C-alpha positions in Angstrom: 0.0 0.0 0.0 1.3 3.4 -1.0 1.4 6.5 1.3 1.4 10.1 0.2 4.5 12.0 1.4 4.6 15.8 2.0 7.7 17.6 3.1 7.5 21.3 4.2 10.4 23.6 5.0 9.7 25.7 8.1 11.2 28.7 9.8 10.7 27.6 13.4 10.6 23.9 14.0 9.2 23.9 17.5 6.4 26.3 16.6 5.5 24.3 13.5 5.7 21.0 15.5 3.2 22.4 17.9 0.9 23.6 15.1 1.0 20.3 13.2 0.7 18.1 16.3 -2.5 20.1 17.2 -3.8 19.9 13.6 -3.2 16.1 13.3 -4.2 15.3 16.9 -0.9 13.4 17.1 2.7 13.9 18.2 5.5 13.3 15.6 6.8 9.8 15.3 10.3 11.1 14.6 11.8 14.2 16.2 15.4 15.6 15.6 16.9 19.0 16.2 16.1 20.1 12.6 13.3 17.6 11.5 10.0 16.1 12.6 7.8 13.4 10.9 4.3 12.2 11.4 3.4 8.8 10.0 -0.4 9.2 10.0 -2.9 6.5 9.2 -5.9 8.8 8.8 -5.2 10.3 6.3 -2.5 7.8 5.3 0.4 10.3 4.8 4.1 10.7 5.7 4.2 14.3 6.6 7.6 15.8 7.4 9.0 19.3 8.3 12.5 20.5 8.4 14.3 23.7 9.3 17.7 25.2 8.6 19.6 24.3 5.4 17.6 21.2 4.5 14.7 22.8 2.8 13.4 26.1 1.5 10.3 27.4 3.2 7.0 26.1 2.1 6.2 22.9 0.2 9.7 21.4 -0.4 8.5 18.4 -2.3 5.7 15.7 -2.5 6.2 12.0 -2.9 4.9 8.5 -3.0 6.3 6.2 -0.3 6.0 2.5 -1.1 6.2 -0.6 1.1 8.2 -2.9 -1.1 10.8 -2.9 -3.9 8.1 -4.3 -6.3 5.8 -1.3 -5.6 8.8 1.0 -6.2 9.4 -0.6 -9.6 5.7 0.0 -10.4 5.9 3.7 -9.5 9.3 4.1 -11.1 7.8 2.8 -14.3 5.2 5.5 -14.1 7.9 8.2 -13.6 9.7 7.1 -16.7 6.4 7.0 -18.7 5.6 10.6 -17.7 8.1 11.8 -20.3 10.0 14.1 -18.0 13.7 14.0 -16.8 14.0 11.5 -13.9 16.8 11.8 -11.3 17.7 8.3 -10.3 19.2 8.8 -6.9 19.3 5.1 -6.0 20.3 4.0 -2.4 20.7 7.1 -0.2 20.4 8.6 3.2 17.9 11.3 3.6 15.7 12.6 6.4 17.3 10.3 8.9 16.3 7.2 6.8 18.0 4.9 4.3 16.0 4.7 1.1 16.0 3.8 -2.5 14.5 6.8 -4.5 14.0 8.6 -7.7 12.9 12.2 -8.4 10.8 14.0 -11.1 9.2 17.4 -11.5 5.8 18.2 -13.0 5.7 20.6 -15.9 5.4 23.5 -13.5 8.4 22.5 -11.4 6.7 20.8 -8.4 9.2 18.1 -7.4 8.0 14.5 -6.6 10.0 11.6 -5.2 9.2 7.9 -5.3 10.9 6.0 -2.5 11.1 2.8 -0.5 12.5 3.2 3.0 14.6 0.3 4.2 16.3 1.5 7.4 17.0 4.3 9.8 20.0 6.6 9.8 21.6 8.8 12.5 22.2 11.7 10.1 19.9 13.8 8.0 21.9 13.0 4.8 22.4 14.9 1.6 19.8 16.3 -0.8 20.3 15.8 -4.5 20.4 18.7 -7.0 16.6 18.9 -7.5 16.9 22.2 -9.4 18.1 20.2 -12.3 14.6 18.7 -12.6 12.7 22.0 -12.7 11.8 23.6 -16.0 13.8 26.7 -16.9 11.0 29.1 -15.9 10.8 27.5 -12.4 14.6 27.5 -12.1 14.7 31.2 -12.8 12.0 32.2 -10.3 12.2 29.6 -7.5 14.7 30.0 -4.7 17.4 27.5 -4.6 17.7 25.1 -1.6 20.8 25.7 0.5 23.7 23.4 -0.1 
C-alpha cells in the first residue's frame, strides 16, 4: 500500500511541530533538532517538516512512499512514462532514513519523489540537486535550496 509524502520547509521547527501536532491530533513519530515526521494513518500520509539548510520554506516536495521494492518498480515505471527527466538517486540517506529513491518534477516545477525506506539513519543525509529537474521558468524564479 502506498502512502502520500509531503515535506514542508519551516522557519521555526518547535512552533511548527506544535501547530501540526494540534492539527493532526498526534505527536510526531520522529523528532530531531532540525526535523520532525508524522506517519499518519488517517489520512494515510508521511508528513515531514525540516528547518535550517535542509529545505526552502513552504512545500519542499511531494512524494509517494511504497512498502516494497516491487511497488517501487511499479511507481518508477510511471515516472519514466511521464516523459520528463528523472533523477535516479538510488540508495541514499535522507531525512534520517535509508531509502531507494528517484525524483521527477511536473511541468510547473513541483518536485515529486518515489521511494522505499529500508532502514533508519543517524544523520539527515544529503539532498540531490533537485533544481536540475525544474523547468527553466521554475529555475529562474524559484529560490534554490541551500547546499
